[in-house]
KEKE-3310 file (N, C-alpha, C; in steps of 0.2 Angstrom, whole numbers, plus 5000, padded with zeros to 4 digits):
npx = (5261:5258:5241:5234:5222:5217:5214:5201:5198:5202:5192:5181:5175:5171:5182:5184:5190:5191:5198:5195:5197:5189:5178:5171:5175:5163:5153:5159:5156:5141:5138:5145:5137:5123:5125:5129:5118:5109:5114:5112:5098:5091:5083:5082:5074:5079:5092:5105:5117:5129:5136:5149:5145:5153:5167:5178:5173:5173:5171:5158:5151:5153:5147:5134:5135:5135:5122:5114:5121:5119:5114:5101:5083:5083:5081:5093:5098:5107:5113:5118:5127:5115:5106:5096:5098:5092:5089:5076:5067:5061:5044:5030:5030:5027:5032:5032:5032:5040:5034:5045:5052:5046:5050:5059:5072:5071:5075:5075:5084:5090:5101:5106:5099:5091:5076:5061:5047:5041:5030:5024:5015:5012:5022:5030:5033:5027:5030:5024:5021:5034:5051:5067:5082:5100:5108:5096:5081:5083:5077:5079:5081:5067:5052:5042:5024:5014:5012:5012:5022:5021:5029:5031:5039:5049:5063:5075:5077:5085:5082:5084:5084:5083:5087:5087)
npy = (5457:5441:5434:5418:5410:5398:5395:5399:5412:5411:5402:5412:5416:5429:5437:5443:5453:5453:5462:5464:5461:5459:5452:5436:5425:5418:5428:5440:5434:5433:5446:5451:5444:5449:5463:5463:5457:5467:5479:5474:5475:5463:5449:5437:5422:5416:5410:5397:5388:5377:5369:5365:5357:5349:5351:5362:5371:5384:5389:5386:5393:5405:5405:5405:5416:5424:5424:5432:5445:5447:5459:5459:5453:5442:5426:5415:5399:5386:5372:5357:5341:5332:5343:5357:5374:5390:5408:5414:5429:5442:5440:5431:5415:5402:5385:5372:5355:5342:5325:5315:5318:5318:5312:5317:5327:5343:5360:5376:5390:5403:5414:5426:5440:5437:5429:5434:5431:5419:5408:5392:5381:5365:5356:5344:5347:5361:5379:5393:5407:5409:5411:5412:5408:5408:5399:5397:5392:5382:5376:5362:5345:5344:5337:5334:5336:5339:5343:5356:5369:5382:5396:5411:5424:5437:5441:5439:5421:5405:5393:5376:5360:5341:5334:5321)
npz = (4602:4594:4591:4591:4583:4580:4565:4563:4559:4545:4540:4538:4550:4560:4570:4587:4598:4615:4628:4640:4657:4667:4667:4662:4650:4645:4648:4642:4629:4628:4629:4618:4608:4611:4608:4594:4588:4591:4586:4572:4571:4575:4584:4597:4603:4614:4621:4621:4630:4630:4642:4655:4669:4676:4681:4688:4702:4703:4690:4687:4694:4689:4678:4681:4687:4676:4671:4680:4678:4664:4653:4648:4642:4637:4639:4645:4644:4652:4648:4652:4653:4659:4666:4666:4667:4673:4674:4683:4683:4693:4696:4687:4682:4670:4667:4657:4658:4651:4649:4650:4659:4672:4684:4686:4696:4703:4707:4716:4717:4727:4723:4723:4728:4743:4742:4746:4745:4738:4728:4723:4710:4706:4711:4719:4731:4736:4736:4748:4748:4753:4761:4753:4755:4758:4770:4775:4770:4754:4738:4735:4726:4723:4715:4701:4702:4693:4676:4672:4678:4692:4695:4706:4710:4720:4719:4707:4703:4703:4692:4692:4682:4682:4667:4653)
capx = (5261:5253:5236:5233:5214:5217:5213:5195:5196:5202:5186:5175:5173:5174:5186:5183:5196:5189:5204:5192:5198:5183:5172:5172:5173:5156:5150:5159:5152:5134:5136:5145:5131:5117:5126:5129:5111:5104:5116:5108:5091:5088:5082:5082:5068:5082:5101:5108:5124:5131:5142:5152:5145:5156:5173:5179:5167:5172:5169:5152:5148:5154:5142:5128:5135:5134:5115:5112:5123:5119:5108:5095:5077:5081:5082:5099:5099:5114:5112:5124:5126:5110:5103:5095:5096:5092:5089:5068:5067:5057:5038:5027:5033:5025:5036:5028:5037:5040:5034:5050:5056:5042:5052:5067:5072:5072:5076:5073:5091:5091:5110:5109:5098:5088:5070:5057:5041:5040:5024:5024:5010:5014:5028:5029:5033:5027:5031:5017:5024:5040:5058:5072:5090:5107:5107:5090:5077:5082:5072:5082:5079:5060:5050:5035:5018:5010:5015:5013:5024:5021:5031:5031:5045:5050:5068:5078:5078:5088:5077:5086:5079:5087:5085:5089)
capy = (5448:5438:5431:5412:5409:5390:5396:5401:5418:5410:5399:5416:5418:5435:5438:5450:5454:5456:5459:5466:5454:5460:5447:5430:5423:5419:5435:5444:5431:5435:5453:5452:5442:5453:5469:5462:5458:5473:5482:5472:5473:5456:5448:5431:5421:5413:5410:5391:5388:5370:5371:5358:5358:5343:5354:5368:5374:5391:5392:5383:5399:5410:5403:5407:5424:5427:5425:5438:5452:5449:5465:5456:5449:5435:5420:5411:5393:5383:5366:5351:5334:5329:5347:5363:5379:5397:5412:5418:5436:5443:5439:5425:5411:5395:5380:5365:5348:5334:5318:5309:5323:5320:5308:5318:5332:5350:5366:5384:5393:5411:5415:5432:5443:5433:5428:5435:5430:5413:5402:5388:5376:5360:5353:5337:5350:5367:5384:5395:5415:5408:5415:5407:5411:5404:5400:5395:5388:5383:5373:5359:5338:5343:5334:5338:5334:5341:5344:5363:5373:5390:5400:5419:5426:5445:5442:5434:5415:5401:5388:5371:5354:5337:5330:5315)
capz = (4603:4589:4594:4586:4583:4578:4559:4562:4553:4537:4537:4538:4558:4563:4577:4591:4604:4621:4633:4647:4663:4674:4665:4660:4643:4643:4649:4637:4623:4628:4628:4611:4604:4609:4605:4587:4587:4593:4580:4566:4573:4576:4592:4599:4608:4619:4619:4625:4630:4632:4648:4657:4676:4681:4682:4692:4705:4702:4682:4686:4698:4685:4673:4683:4688:4669:4671:4683:4675:4657:4652:4643:4644:4633:4645:4643:4646:4654:4644:4653:4653:4665:4668:4662:4672:4670:4679:4684:4685:4698:4692:4687:4676:4668:4664:4654:4658:4648:4654:4651:4665:4677:4688:4690:4701:4702:4712:4714:4722:4728:4721:4722:4734:4746:4740:4752:4743:4731:4728:4717:4710:4701:4712:4725:4738:4734:4742:4749:4751:4758:4759:4749:4755:4759:4777:4778:4767:4747:4736:4729:4727:4723:4708:4699:4704:4688:4670:4672:4686:4689:4701:4707:4715:4721:4716:4703:4707:4698:4692:4689:4682:4678:4661:4653)
cpx = (5256:5247:5236:5225:5213:5213:5203:5192:5197:5196:5180:5173:5175:5176:5186:5188:5193:5194:5201:5193:5192:5178:5175:5173:5167:5152:5151:5157:5144:5133:5139:5140:5126:5118:5126:5121:5107:5107:5113:5100:5087:5087:5080:5077:5073:5089:5101:5113:5125:5137:5144:5152:5150:5165:5174:5172:5165:5171:5161:5147:5149:5149:5136:5128:5132:5125:5112:5115:5122:5113:5104:5087:5077:5084:5087:5098:5106:5112:5119:5122:5120:5105:5102:5094:5095:5089:5081:5069:5062:5048:5034:5030:5030:5029:5031:5033:5034:5039:5038:5054:5052:5044:5058:5067:5073:5073:5077:5079:5091:5099:5111:5105:5092:5079:5064:5049:5040:5034:5024:5017:5013:5019:5026:5028:5033:5027:5023:5019:5029:5047:5063:5078:5095:5106:5101:5086:5080:5078:5077:5078:5071:5058:5044:5028:5013:5014:5016:5017:5023:5025:5032:5035:5046:5057:5070:5079:5082:5084:5083:5083:5085:5084:5089:5091)
cpy = (5446:5433:5424:5411:5402:5391:5397:5408:5417:5407:5405:5418:5424:5435:5443:5449:5457:5457:5461:5459:5455:5454:5440:5430:5423:5424:5439:5440:5433:5442:5455:5450:5447:5460:5469:5461:5464:5478:5482:5470:5467:5454:5440:5428:5418:5411:5401:5389:5381:5373:5363:5358:5351:5345:5357:5372:5383:5394:5390:5388:5405:5412:5406:5414:5427:5428:5431:5445:5452:5454:5463:5452:5443:5430:5417:5405:5390:5375:5363:5344:5334:5336:5353:5368:5386:5402:5415:5425:5438:5444:5433:5420:5404:5390:5373:5360:5342:5329:5314:5313:5321:5317:5309:5324:5339:5355:5372:5386:5399:5411:5422:5436:5437:5433:5428:5433:5424:5408:5398:5384:5371:5354:5349:5343:5358:5373:5389:5403:5414:5411:5409:5411:5406:5405:5398:5390:5387:5378:5366:5350:5339:5339:5338:5333:5335:5342:5351:5366:5380:5392:5406:5420:5433:5447:5437:5426:5410:5394:5381:5362:5348:5335:5324:5315)
cpz = (4598:4592:4588:4587:4579:4569:4556:4557:4547:4536:4537:4544:4558:4571:4580:4597:4609:4626:4639:4652:4668:4672:4662:4652:4641:4644:4644:4629:4624:4627:4621:4606:4604:4608:4598:4584:4586:4587:4573:4566:4573:4582:4591:4605:4615:4616:4624:4624:4633:4636:4651:4665:4681:4684:4691:4695:4703:4696:4684:4689:4694:4680:4675:4684:4681:4667:4674:4681:4668:4658:4647:4647:4641:4638:4641:4648:4647:4654:4646:4653:4659:4668:4663:4667:4669:4675:4678:4685:4689:4693:4693:4682:4676:4665:4663:4655:4655:4651:4654:4656:4671:4683:4690:4695:4697:4707:4709:4719:4722:4727:4722:4729:4738:4743:4744:4751:4737:4733:4723:4718:4706:4704:4716:4732:4736:4740:4743:4751:4754:4755:4759:4751:4758:4766:4781:4772:4759:4745:4732:4730:4727:4716:4707:4701:4697:4683:4669:4679:4684:4696:4700:4713:4714:4720:4712:4705:4702:4698:4688:4688:4679:4672:4660:4647)
residu = (UNK:UNK:UNK:UNK:UNK:UNK:UNK:UNK:UNK:UNK:UNK:UNK:UNK:UNK:UNK:UNK:UNK:UNK:UNK:UNK:UNK:UNK:UNK:UNK:UNK:UNK:UNK:UNK:UNK:UNK:UNK:UNK:UNK:UNK:UNK:UNK:UNK:UNK:UNK:UNK:UNK:UNK:UNK:UNK:UNK:UNK:UNK:UNK:UNK:UNK:UNK:UNK:UNK:UNK:UNK:UNK:UNK:UNK:UNK:UNK:UNK:UNK:UNK:UNK:UNK:UNK:UNK:UNK:UNK:UNK:UNK:UNK:UNK:UNK:UNK:UNK:UNK:UNK:UNK:UNK:UNK:UNK:UNK:UNK:UNK:UNK:UNK:UNK:UNK:UNK:UNK:UNK:UNK:UNK:UNK:UNK:UNK:UNK:UNK:UNK:UNK:UNK:UNK:UNK:UNK:UNK:UNK:UNK:UNK:UNK:UNK:UNK:UNK:UNK:UNK:UNK:UNK:UNK:UNK:UNK:UNK:UNK:UNK:UNK:UNK:UNK:UNK:UNK:UNK:UNK:UNK:UNK:UNK:UNK:UNK:UNK:UNK:UNK:UNK:UNK:UNK:UNK:UNK:UNK:UNK:UNK:UNK:UNK:UNK:UNK:UNK:UNK:UNK:UNK:UNK:UNK:UNK:UNK:UNK:UNK:UNK:UNK:UNK:UNK)
# end
């Protein structure tokens, strides 16, 4: 079967065939990018992926799943119209908030395992060694009380923030 690549190969792009259907195209893309960087001895500070979070819910969830299964310590940010989302690994995190988004919302969502111990500072409604899990408490529609937010979590936790 002949593959159509829309002419990108003729423009100098490298075409990499990834037939594995156990992973989404986004997951395969992240894996491929990280593999190429590793082979070349290059490192990234972060990866920003422009995504559309207004379409099919299963695709949105697949994008979030990629954050969980990516085998990297490099932060992967999902940038969509109106929001920025990334996975906070277990541990402590410090997020600087730009003044232009201080009036907007943010959330902490446990998408994988329940998070039994989450503590925050700098939010309007802080958490103090609280558990977050579906079927119980999740932290949505929060906002900022300070320009710096700290988060300590015992398990990976999804951070999402509204942006202008």
